[in-house]
Backbone bond lengths (Angstrom), bond angles and torsions (degrees), N, CA, C in turn:
res aa  C-N    CA-C-N  psi(-1)  N-CA   C-N-CA  omega(-1)  CA-C   N-CA-C  phi
1 X - - - 1.472 - - 1.521 105.96 -
2 X 1.345 114.63 140.06 1.461 119.73 -177.55 1.511 109.59 -82.66
3 X 1.350 118.93 157.30 1.470 121.70 -178.54 1.508 112.21 -61.73
4 X 1.344 122.17 -27.06 1.471 124.57 -177.50 1.499 111.23 -83.46
5 X 1.329 118.63 -22.05 1.471 121.27 -176.52 1.492 111.22 -75.95
6 X 1.323 121.34 -31.91 1.457 123.25 -177.39 1.509 111.99 -64.87
7 X 1.348 121.17 -47.00 1.481 118.87 176.85 1.518 113.05 -61.49
8 X 1.304 117.79 -35.33 1.475 120.87 -179.19 1.514 110.06 -66.91
9 X 1.334 117.19 -39.56 1.462 120.60 179.94 1.521 110.54 -67.16
10 X 1.340 115.57 -40.23 1.458 117.83 178.94 1.528 112.24 -64.69
11 X 1.299 117.02 -37.26 1.486 121.10 178.31 1.522 109.62 -63.95
12 X 1.337 117.06 -42.69 1.455 121.21 179.81 1.521 111.11 -63.26
13 X 1.326 115.82 -42.68 1.466 118.74 179.61 1.525 111.21 -65.47
14 X 1.336 116.38 -38.62 1.465 119.67 179.53 1.528 111.35 -64.75
15 X 1.328 115.99 -39.65 1.485 119.36 178.74 1.523 111.19 -66.50
16 X 1.334 116.43 -37.87 1.463 119.27 179.27 1.520 111.01 -64.85
17 X 1.365 115.62 -41.90 1.460 117.55 178.61 1.524 111.53 -64.26
18 X 1.331 117.51 -38.67 1.469 121.33 178.80 1.533 111.03 -63.22
19 X 1.335 116.11 -39.29 1.473 119.88 -179.79 1.511 110.24 -66.79
20 X 1.376 118.16 -40.68 1.459 120.28 179.85 1.526 110.83 -66.80
21 X 1.337 116.46 -36.86 1.466 119.61 178.90 1.524 111.34 -66.28
22 X 1.368 115.82 -39.97 1.480 119.63 178.94 1.512 110.77 -65.43
23 X 1.362 117.67 -39.98 1.468 120.84 179.14 1.509 110.70 -65.24
24 X 1.364 116.64 -37.66 1.457 119.92 179.96 1.516 111.08 -67.05
25 X 1.345 116.64 -41.28 1.464 119.93 177.96 1.529 111.33 -63.66
26 X 1.336 117.43 -39.09 1.478 120.74 179.32 1.520 110.83 -65.06
27 X 1.337 117.01 -38.91 1.468 120.15 179.22 1.514 111.05 -66.55
28 X 1.330 116.46 -40.83 1.475 119.43 178.42 1.525 111.44 -63.87
29 X 1.323 116.70 -41.00 1.479 120.36 179.73 1.521 111.24 -65.20
30 X 1.343 115.77 -39.29 1.472 118.99 178.73 1.514 111.21 -65.02
31 X 1.349 117.41 -40.87 1.463 120.18 178.32 1.520 112.03 -64.31
32 X 1.349 116.82 -35.95 1.466 119.38 179.58 1.524 112.03 -67.99
33 X 1.340 117.79 -33.26 1.477 121.24 178.12 1.526 111.43 -68.24
34 X 1.335 118.00 -41.60 1.458 120.75 -178.28 1.522 111.90 -70.45
35 X 1.314 118.56 -22.33 1.465 121.46 -179.58 1.516 112.38 -85.29
36 X 1.349 120.31 -7.32 1.458 123.11 -178.20 1.534 110.64 -79.43
37 X 1.412 120.79 160.38 1.480 123.36 176.10 1.515 111.35 -64.31
38 X 1.408 116.11 171.68 1.462 121.41 -173.74 1.505 111.60 -69.35
39 X 1.358 119.10 -35.21 1.465 119.99 -174.06 1.523 111.84 -103.39
40 X 1.331 119.25 -51.36 1.455 120.07 -177.57 1.520 109.14 -161.73
41 X 1.285 116.70 151.03 1.466 121.82 177.85 1.503 108.47 -144.58
42 X 1.294 115.36 141.84 1.445 119.64 178.77 1.531 109.22 -104.00
43 X 1.293 115.12 128.28 1.466 120.72 179.29 1.519 108.17 -110.43
44 X 1.300 116.00 109.88 1.479 116.79 -178.17 1.524 110.91 -69.16
45 X 1.312 113.21 146.15 1.456 120.53 177.58 1.520 108.24 -76.22
46 X 1.356 118.28 133.92 1.472 119.30 178.94 1.510 112.90 -54.98
47 X 1.312 116.03 -27.75 1.462 118.88 -179.53 1.524 112.05 -83.88
48 X 1.357 117.71 -6.83 1.466 120.83 178.82 1.490 113.87 76.52
49 X 1.363 118.77 23.88 1.457 119.61 -178.27 1.536 111.17 -81.92
50 X 1.316 117.95 -73.86 1.485 121.76 -176.50 1.508 108.37 -144.68
51 X 1.353 117.00 143.36 1.467 119.45 -178.81 1.518 111.49 -73.88
52 X 1.307 115.27 154.04 1.458 122.49 177.51 1.530 107.39 -104.25
53 X 1.354 117.49 120.19 1.466 123.38 -177.24 1.513 109.18 -105.25
54 X 1.339 116.16 126.89 1.467 122.37 177.46 1.524 107.65 -115.98
55 X 1.350 120.84 121.10 1.478 126.02 -177.81 1.506 110.11 -108.03
56 X 1.349 115.91 129.89 1.466 121.85 176.96 1.524 107.53 -101.49
57 X 1.318 119.95 124.15 1.486 121.29 -177.48 1.527 110.93 -61.59
58 X 1.390 114.83 143.40 1.476 120.81 179.34 1.513 110.63 -74.85
59 X 1.344 114.69 167.44 1.466 120.29 -178.98 1.530 109.54 -68.36
60 X 1.323 118.44 132.56 1.485 120.52 -178.24 1.531 110.73 -61.25
61 X 1.380 115.02 145.03 1.466 122.35 -178.45 1.513 109.57 -97.25
62 X 1.351 115.43 134.43 1.470 120.50 178.08 1.525 109.14 -74.75
63 X 1.356 118.81 118.73 1.481 119.27 -177.39 1.519 112.48 -64.21
64 X 1.325 119.72 -23.33 1.464 121.46 -178.43 1.510 114.28 -86.94
65 X 1.329 118.02 -5.93 1.463 120.17 -176.63 1.516 109.73 -79.21
66 X 1.360 117.75 145.40 1.468 123.70 179.38 1.517 109.23 -90.20
67 X 1.341 117.66 121.57 1.483 118.24 -179.16 1.518 110.51 -66.75
68 X 1.281 116.20 144.26 1.465 122.61 -179.89 1.513 108.94 -99.51
69 X 1.386 115.16 119.93 1.469 118.93 -178.62 1.510 109.81 -81.57
70 X 1.304 117.06 148.20 1.479 119.87 177.07 1.516 109.76 -69.88
71 X 1.310 120.27 154.67 1.469 121.99 179.82 1.518 111.14 -59.69
72 X 1.388 114.62 140.51 1.468 119.80 -175.91 1.512 111.77 -67.37
73 X 1.316 116.72 -45.72 1.460 120.80 -178.38 1.518 109.70 -124.37
74 X 1.316 116.61 82.38 1.473 117.83 179.86 1.517 110.53 -62.23
75 X 1.300 115.46 136.86 1.461 121.55 -179.42 1.517 109.46 -88.15
76 X 1.290 114.27 121.78 1.465 118.79 179.95 1.511 109.41 -75.69
77 X 1.287 119.29 139.22 1.468 120.57 179.05 1.512 111.13 -64.98
78 X 1.309 114.73 142.45 1.475 119.68 -179.67 1.519 109.80 -68.48
79 X 1.308 113.78 144.23 1.456 119.84 179.00 1.526 107.83 -82.61
80 X 1.317 118.61 115.68 1.471 119.52 -176.05 1.510 112.16 -60.77
81 X 1.300 117.90 -27.39 1.456 118.78 -174.48 1.508 113.87 -95.63
82 X 1.348 119.11 -4.67 1.457 119.61 -176.18 1.502 112.75 -83.97
83 X 1.353 118.68 -29.78 1.464 122.12 -179.69 1.509 112.87 77.51
84 X 1.349 120.14 11.18 1.457 122.91 -178.23 1.510 113.33 -100.84
85 X 1.310 118.05 -2.94 1.464 119.29 -178.12 1.519 109.55 -79.61
86 X 1.356 116.06 142.96 1.467 121.78 -179.74 1.504 108.90 -112.86
87 X 1.331 117.46 149.76 1.467 119.36 177.22 1.523 110.61 -61.37
88 X 1.323 115.30 155.40 1.462 120.31 -176.23 1.504 112.00 -64.11
89 X 1.363 120.09 -31.72 1.457 123.17 -175.89 1.518 112.83 -101.56
90 X 1.343 118.48 15.68 1.461 119.81 179.64 1.516 109.52 -74.49
91 X 1.393 119.30 145.76 1.469 121.30 -178.66 1.504 111.38 -65.21
92 X 1.374 114.68 144.46 1.454 119.63 -179.40 1.509 109.70 -77.07
93 X 1.329 117.89 147.17 1.458 122.99 179.21 1.509 109.02 -127.35
94 X 1.322 114.84 146.32 1.448 120.46 176.09 1.504 107.72 -114.68
95 X 1.325 115.78 134.72 1.457 120.37 -176.75 1.509 109.18 -99.07
96 X 1.324 115.91 139.80 1.461 120.82 178.16 1.501 109.16 -131.55
97 X 1.327 116.28 -122.51 1.464 120.54 -178.74 1.524 109.37 -87.98
98 X 1.305 115.47 68.89 1.454 120.40 175.16 1.509 114.10 79.95
99 X 1.317 119.31 7.27 1.460 121.13 179.62 1.506 109.00 -130.46
100 X 1.308 117.08 158.77 1.460 122.24 179.59 1.512 108.76 -126.83
101 X 1.350 116.36 145.93 1.465 122.05 179.65 1.510 108.54 -121.49
102 X 1.298 115.84 132.82 1.463 121.26 -179.70 1.512 109.03 -89.19
103 X 1.329 116.40 128.35 1.457 121.59 178.43 1.519 110.06 -76.05
104 X 1.339 116.22 129.49 1.466 120.25 -179.19 1.513 109.50 -74.20
105 X 1.320 118.10 145.39 1.472 119.93 178.10 1.508 110.94 -64.22
106 X 1.342 115.87 149.73 1.467 121.38 -179.22 1.515 110.20 -61.83
107 X 1.372 114.95 140.03 1.453 120.15 178.83 1.501 113.60 96.40
108 X 1.382 119.15 -13.94 1.452 121.55 178.60 1.510 109.75 -91.39
109 X 1.331 117.28 166.54 1.457 122.75 -178.43 1.505 109.48 -99.31
110 X 1.343 116.39 128.61 1.448 120.68 -179.72 1.521 110.02 -71.31
111 X 1.325 119.80 134.40 1.469 121.49 -177.08 1.521 111.54 -61.55
112 X 1.335 115.65 134.10 1.453 122.08 173.62 1.505 114.72 79.08
113 X 1.344 119.29 -3.02 1.455 120.27 -178.67 1.505 112.87 -111.88
114 X 1.320 118.39 -30.30 1.452 120.75 -176.23 1.516 113.39 75.77
115 X 1.358 116.85 2.78 1.452 121.14 -179.80 1.506 109.61 -98.27
116 X 1.307 116.56 148.59 1.458 121.27 -178.55 1.506 109.85 -80.60
117 X 1.331 116.63 135.81 1.457 121.26 179.70 1.515 110.06 -65.48
118 X 1.333 115.47 146.49 1.458 120.70 179.61 1.510 112.55 89.21
119 X 1.361 118.34 -1.44 1.454 121.21 178.12 1.509 108.39 -111.92
120 X 1.335 116.46 150.18 1.451 121.87 -179.50 1.506 109.05 -125.18
121 X 1.364 116.27 156.32 1.445 120.91 176.93 1.515 111.96 82.18
122 X 1.372 115.47 177.93 1.457 122.42 -179.53 1.514 109.18 -88.68
123 X 1.336 118.45 133.20 1.458 119.36 178.68 1.519 111.17 -62.25
124 X 1.316 115.84 148.37 1.463 120.75 -177.34 1.519 110.03 -63.61
125 X 1.375 115.83 136.47 1.457 120.92 179.85 1.520 109.93 -74.54
126 X 1.317 116.03 145.75 1.456 121.78 179.16 1.520 109.17 -118.81
127 X 1.331 116.08 158.09 1.467 120.88 -178.14 1.528 110.10 -66.94
128 X 1.339 117.31 134.21 1.465 119.36 178.66 1.527 110.93 -65.86
129 X 1.325 115.45 155.67 1.462 119.85 175.27 1.525 109.51 -66.67
130 X 1.339 116.24 150.33 1.462 120.55 -179.13 1.528 109.14 -65.84
131 X 1.346 118.11 117.99 1.468 119.54 -177.56 1.523 111.13 -72.03
132 X 1.316 115.75 150.30 1.467 120.97 176.91 1.518 111.75 -90.24
133 X 1.343 116.97 -26.22 1.460 122.25 178.74 1.517 108.81 -133.88
134 X 1.328 118.08 147.65 1.464 119.62 178.16 1.514 111.32 -68.71
135 X 1.339 116.53 149.90 1.448 121.73 178.47 1.516 111.17 -98.44
136 X 1.323 115.63 -158.10 1.455 121.91 178.65 1.514 109.11 -123.21
137 X 1.330 115.45 147.01 1.453 119.44 -179.29 1.509 110.39 -179.76
138 X 1.332 115.86 -157.54 1.458 120.70 179.94 1.527 110.34 -70.97
139 X 1.334 116.06 169.67 1.462 121.38 -173.06 1.525 111.36 -84.44
140 X 1.331 115.01 148.16 1.458 123.55 173.43 1.530 107.78 -104.55
141 X 1.329 117.02 134.86 1.462 122.48 -178.77 1.525 108.77 -103.91
142 X 1.367 117.19 128.79 1.459 123.41 179.42 1.526 109.64 -106.37
143 X 1.345 115.40 157.12 1.461 118.80 179.56 1.532 111.93 -75.06
144 X 1.342 119.29 -18.26 1.465 123.19 171.36 1.520 108.61 -158.85
145 X 1.335 116.03 172.35 1.455 120.38 -173.00 1.519 113.28 -93.41
146 X 1.330 118.51 -24.89 1.467 121.98 -173.85 1.531 109.55 -127.77
147 X 1.331 114.88 136.86 1.454 120.96 -179.89 1.528 109.65 -132.48
148 X 1.322 115.24 162.21 1.452 122.30 172.53 1.526 109.02 -110.42
149 X 1.319 118.34 155.52 1.470 118.90 174.86 1.528 110.76 -54.62
150 X 1.321 115.86 144.17 1.473 125.22 -179.02 1.518 112.99 75.21
151 X 1.339 119.13 3.95 1.459 120.72 176.13 1.525 110.45 -86.01
152 X 1.339 115.40 159.16 1.459 121.44 177.41 1.524 110.17 -85.23
153 X 1.333 115.48 135.50 1.465 122.21 178.03 1.529 107.82 -113.26
154 X 1.326 116.60 130.18 1.464 121.98 175.06 1.518 108.42 -114.00
155 X 1.344 116.00 123.48 1.467 121.26 -176.69 1.521 109.41 -131.82
156 X 1.340 116.56 144.51 1.465 123.26 -178.06 1.521 109.40 -128.66
157 X 1.348 116.49 137.71 1.464 122.32 178.05 1.522 108.54 -140.65
158 X 1.340 116.77 162.53 1.466 122.08 -179.19 1.521 109.06 -146.10
159 X 1.357 114.58 177.40 1.459 120.25 179.39 1.509 114.34 97.71
160 X 1.345 117.65 16.47 1.460 121.59 -178.80 1.524 109.69 -104.90
161 X 1.332 116.01 171.08 1.460 121.39 177.07 1.518 109.48 -76.86
162 X 1.319 115.99 140.65 1.466 120.18 -178.87 1.524 110.95 -57.98
163 X 1.329 116.01 126.94 1.457 121.73 175.56 1.509 115.59 80.54
164 X 1.323 119.31 1.10 1.471 119.14 -178.32 1.524 111.33 -81.87
165 X 1.331 115.76 159.91 1.449 122.54 176.11 1.528 109.78 -80.09
166 X 1.336 115.81 139.22 1.462 121.77 -177.83 1.521 108.41 -126.45
167 X 1.339 115.32 127.18 1.466 121.95 178.70 1.532 109.06 -87.60
168 X 1.352 116.88 135.59 1.459 122.37 179.54 1.530 108.17 -119.85
169 X 1.362 116.25 124.00 1.467 122.24 -176.29 1.524 108.30 -128.05
170 X 1.359 115.66 137.89 1.461 122.37 178.49 1.522 108.92 -103.98
171 X 1.348 116.62 131.11 1.461 123.22 174.95 1.529 107.40 -113.81
172 X 1.382 122.47 155.76 1.445 125.52 35.67 1.533 113.15 -80.86
173 X 1.307 119.13 -56.15 1.467 119.63 172.34 1.520 107.46 -72.10
174 X 1.340 118.62 126.29 1.475 118.64 -176.49 1.528 112.00 -64.01
175 X 1.334 115.47 120.55 1.463 122.61 177.88 1.522 106.96 -125.85
176 X 1.342 117.42 123.37 1.464 121.34 179.08 1.524 108.99 -74.70
177 X 1.343 115.65 114.45 1.459 120.07 176.08 1.524 110.26 -76.72
178 X 1.338 117.54 -39.68 1.464 121.63 179.02 1.513 111.02 153.82
179 X 1.335 115.81 -177.26 1.464 123.40 177.18 1.523 107.71 -119.22
180 X 1.340 115.47 132.71 1.448 121.58 -174.44 1.528 109.00 -130.84
181 X 1.354 116.66 162.97 1.460 121.87 -175.61 1.522 110.29 -103.72
182 X 1.335 116.53 129.43 1.459 121.51 177.04 1.525 110.12 -72.85
183 X 1.328 116.20 150.66 1.463 119.90 -179.54 1.534 110.74 -81.56
184 X 1.335 115.89 -172.62 1.465 120.51 -175.81 1.520 112.39 -64.70
185 X 1.344 117.56 -23.39 1.463 120.95 178.65 1.519 112.51 -91.61
186 X 1.337 117.95 2.17 1.457 121.06 -179.44 1.518 113.29 80.45
187 X 1.339 117.81 15.90 1.468 122.13 178.44 1.521 109.77 -104.19
188 X 1.333 115.86 159.49 1.464 120.55 -178.82 1.522 108.69 -149.01
189 X 1.326 116.51 139.31 1.464 122.83 177.56 1.520 107.70 -129.38
190 X 1.324 116.25 127.67 1.461 120.91 -177.33 1.523 109.17 -126.31
191 X 1.330 115.73 153.16 1.459 122.33 173.77 1.529 108.16 -131.28
192 X 1.320 117.31 130.07 1.455 121.47 179.98 1.522 108.12 -143.17
193 X 1.329 116.41 166.21 1.457 122.92 -178.14 1.518 109.61 -106.25
194 X 1.320 115.98 131.49 1.463 120.19 177.45 1.525 110.03 -67.93
195 X 1.315 117.54 145.16 1.471 119.44 174.85 1.531 110.67 -60.78
196 X 1.313 116.87 147.11 1.463 119.74 -178.90 1.528 112.29 -68.81
197 X 1.340 117.54 -20.35 1.457 120.69 177.30 1.532 111.73 -101.40
198 X 1.363 116.45 21.51 1.454 119.89 179.95 1.533 110.25 -63.04
199 X 1.341 116.61 127.87 1.455 121.25 -178.05 1.523 110.04 -70.74
200 X 1.342 117.20 146.08 1.460 119.49 177.46 1.520 111.16 -71.32
201 X 1.327 115.67 156.05 1.451 120.84 179.09 1.513 111.20 128.23
202 X 1.338 115.46 -166.06 1.466 122.12 -178.73 1.525 109.59 -89.44
203 X 1.326 115.85 132.04 1.462 121.95 179.44 1.529 109.13 -128.51
204 X 1.343 115.55 158.93 1.476 121.92 -175.02 1.519 109.79 -121.15
205 X 1.333 115.17 139.53 1.466 121.72 175.16 1.528 107.33 -117.28
206 X 1.352 116.15 128.61 1.473 120.98 -177.21 1.513 110.31 -122.05
207 X 1.360 115.68 134.23 1.464 123.78 173.80 1.530 107.40 -108.28
208 X 1.348 118.04 133.37 1.466 122.29 178.76 1.526 109.22 -133.40
209 X 1.343 117.36 123.23 1.462 121.22 178.36 1.520 111.68 -76.03
210 X 1.321 116.64 138.47 1.463 121.00 179.73 1.522 111.15 -65.24
211 X 1.329 117.75 -50.44 1.467 121.59 -173.97 1.520 111.52 -89.87
212 X 1.322 117.70 -46.84 1.463 120.77 -175.97 1.521 112.92 -77.74
213 X 1.342 117.88 -19.53 1.472 123.41 -176.25 1.534 111.83 61.72
214 X 1.356 117.39 15.57 1.457 120.74 177.49 1.527 109.64 -69.92
215 X 1.342 115.97 147.51 1.465 122.16 -176.38 1.524 108.65 -125.65
216 X 1.334 115.63 138.78 1.458 122.43 171.29 1.522 107.51 -130.65
217 X 1.362 117.36 134.25 1.461 121.59 -175.44 1.524 109.75 -132.84
218 X 1.342 115.58 148.18 1.458 120.66 176.60 1.517 110.60 -155.95
219 X 1.357 116.36 149.80 1.466 122.88 179.78 1.522 110.38 -109.04
220 X 1.337 116.01 149.08 1.460 122.38 175.39 1.526 108.18 -147.48
221 X 1.334 115.95 164.45 1.460 121.91 -176.44 1.525 110.62 -105.21
222 X 1.329 114.53 145.63 1.462 122.08 172.24 1.523 106.58 -121.43
223 X 1.329 117.49 123.90 1.462 121.86 -178.08 1.515 111.90 -114.22
224 X 1.351 115.46 172.89 1.468 122.46 177.26 1.518 111.48 -117.90
225 X 1.374 118.29 -33.32 1.457 122.59 179.00 1.520 108.89 -81.32
226 X 1.308 120.39 126.31 1.467 120.32 179.47 1.514 112.92 -55.52
227 X 1.360 119.02 -33.33 1.455 120.87 -178.50 1.535 111.28 -67.89
228 X 1.356 117.23 -35.28 1.462 119.33 179.11 1.517 111.84 -70.45
229 X 1.320 116.35 -22.45 1.468 119.65 178.43 1.514 112.28 -92.45
230 X 1.352 117.90 6.26 1.460 120.27 178.19 1.502 112.78 79.26
231 X 1.353 118.38 23.28 1.453 121.89 -179.37 1.511 107.85 -106.75
232 X 1.309 119.72 130.47 1.465 123.02 178.53 1.520 108.71 -74.97
233 X 1.346 118.47 117.97 1.461 119.79 -179.07 1.513 110.55 -70.80
234 X 1.296 116.73 148.02 1.460 122.37 177.69 1.534 109.15 -85.76
235 X 1.318 116.79 122.62 1.459 121.92 -177.59 1.528 109.09 -79.55
236 X 1.323 116.07 129.67 1.460 121.17 -178.53 1.528 110.12 -73.33
237 X 1.314 119.10 152.11 1.480 121.28 179.76 1.520 113.17 -60.06
238 X 1.345 118.76 -34.02 1.464 120.31 -178.80 1.518 111.80 -63.24
239 X 1.325 116.23 -26.93 1.466 119.94 178.72 1.524 110.59 -63.77
240 X 1.331 114.59 -40.09 1.465 117.57 177.76 1.538 110.67 -64.19
241 X 1.315 117.28 -37.89 1.466 120.08 179.77 1.531 110.49 -65.35
242 X 1.322 114.98 -41.70 1.471 117.98 -179.94 1.523 110.73 -66.45
243 X 1.310 116.49 -43.79 1.468 119.58 179.07 1.527 111.44 -63.25
244 X 1.318 115.89 -42.01 1.468 118.71 178.62 1.510 112.54 -64.88
245 X 1.349 117.21 -39.76 1.463 120.02 178.26 1.509 112.51 -63.84
246 X 1.338 115.05 -41.29 1.467 118.42 178.86 1.522 110.78 -65.60
247 X 1.304 117.05 -38.86 1.471 119.96 178.99 1.529 110.61 -65.85
248 X 1.323 116.92 -40.49 1.475 119.70 179.01 1.523 111.68 -66.46
249 X 1.334 114.52 -39.47 1.465 118.25 178.21 1.525 111.17 -64.12
250 X 1.319 116.99 -39.84 1.470 120.02 177.48 1.513 110.99 -64.24
251 X 1.319 116.01 -38.57 1.474 118.88 178.77 1.519 111.54 -65.68
252 X 1.317 117.49 -40.37 1.462 120.60 178.41 1.529 110.80 -64.34
253 X 1.317 116.70 -41.91 1.463 119.89 179.07 1.521 109.97 -62.93
254 X 1.306 116.89 -39.73 1.465 119.98 179.15 1.513 111.22 -65.60
255 X 1.332 116.61 -42.61 1.465 119.62 178.85 1.527 111.42 -64.03
256 X 1.321 114.91 -40.89 1.469 118.70 179.63 1.522 110.33 -63.74
257 X 1.317 115.74 -40.20 1.462 119.10 -178.22 1.527 111.21 -68.05
258 X 1.342 115.09 -43.45 1.471 117.69 177.24 1.529 111.51 -65.71
259 X 1.307 117.67 -37.50 1.476 120.25 177.17 1.512 112.23 -64.34
260 X 1.331 114.03 -40.29 1.464 118.34 178.80 1.520 110.74 -65.45
261 X 1.308 116.78 -39.80 1.449 119.66 178.29 1.524 110.61 -65.21
262 X 1.291 117.19 -36.66 1.469 120.69 179.90 1.531 110.73 -67.26
263 X 1.283 116.69 -41.06 1.466 119.81 178.55 1.515 110.96 -64.36
264 X 1.322 116.30 -42.72 1.445 119.68 178.70 1.533 110.82 -64.12
265 X 1.299 117.58 -37.20 1.457 121.23 178.68 1.519 111.68 -63.17
266 X 1.298 118.61 -40.29 1.452 123.05 179.08 1.533 110.44 -66.94
267 X 1.320 116.63 -39.99 1.478 119.24 -179.11 1.501 109.87 -66.63
268 X 1.289 118.53 -40.51 1.455 121.54 179.80 1.533 110.13 -64.92
269 X 1.307 117.89 -37.80 1.464 121.84 179.85 1.518 110.55 -66.46
270 X 1.303 116.39 -40.45 1.474 120.11 179.93 1.514 110.68 -66.59
271 X 1.290 118.21 -38.84 1.460 121.66 -179.28 1.516 110.27 -68.37
272 X 1.270 118.45 -38.77 1.448 121.88 179.50 1.531 110.33 -66.15
273 X 1.304 120.07 -38.69 1.464 123.61 179.81 1.521 111.81 -67.90
274 X 1.310 119.09 -37.69 1.454 122.76 178.99 1.514 110.14 -66.33
275 X 1.273 120.46 -38.04 1.451 123.54 179.22 1.511 111.84 -67.54
276 X 1.228 118.91 -32.52 1.458 123.81 179.56 1.516 109.97 -70.11
277 X 1.287 116.90 -41.87 1.460 121.22 -179.84 1.513 110.48 -66.06
278 X 1.254 121.54 -34.45 1.458 123.62 -178.60 1.475 111.87 -75.09
């Protein structure tokens, strides 16, 4: 071996040993990283000076993803040994003064009320069916007692619920006059026109409340003669002529009778005077 070859060989061997040492250190460092926790681990210094903290970055968050909120009221699992768990479909109960009431399922009828379970408030009132005969109830007040066909009738009734609809029907044959709204005091006043072919006689007007079912009834007369309805008839001009002619004829008869009596009186006087002279 030449004197120059020995230093070159030693340099090569030294470099090889350095490379193996560096590879060994890299392998040890890699093993130490894989043995650490997912987020952070503290490695105490053998000398007890200060810990070495290694942080692993978290998984990146997608900005377009919608975060999922935790449930608001998590249901705790029932304790099998406590005996307090209820089946999922058991009826709900409300506790009060030592008693419990079972809620009826929706769609059923509550006992003694006639109302459907699951509904609140008073059901909307509907118009009553057209009655065939008048009923009985409070009195109806009319603006007069006698009317003629085609005249206006004003009638007032009370005893209804404030603001409710009231059906008005005219008898003898039931005729729907209409539906009207009661005022705040539960009273109602209506005005309608009698049919022009309304038959004479006694007729009945009935008021029926939609919600309260209260009834008010009253009778009135329909006439045909103007005098029976309290209307002064208009006397035709020919009537005056007839009355005047009859009066003149009576006067002439009276004058003729008095004239005849006067003539007879004169004749009797003349006859009596002639007999005296003889």
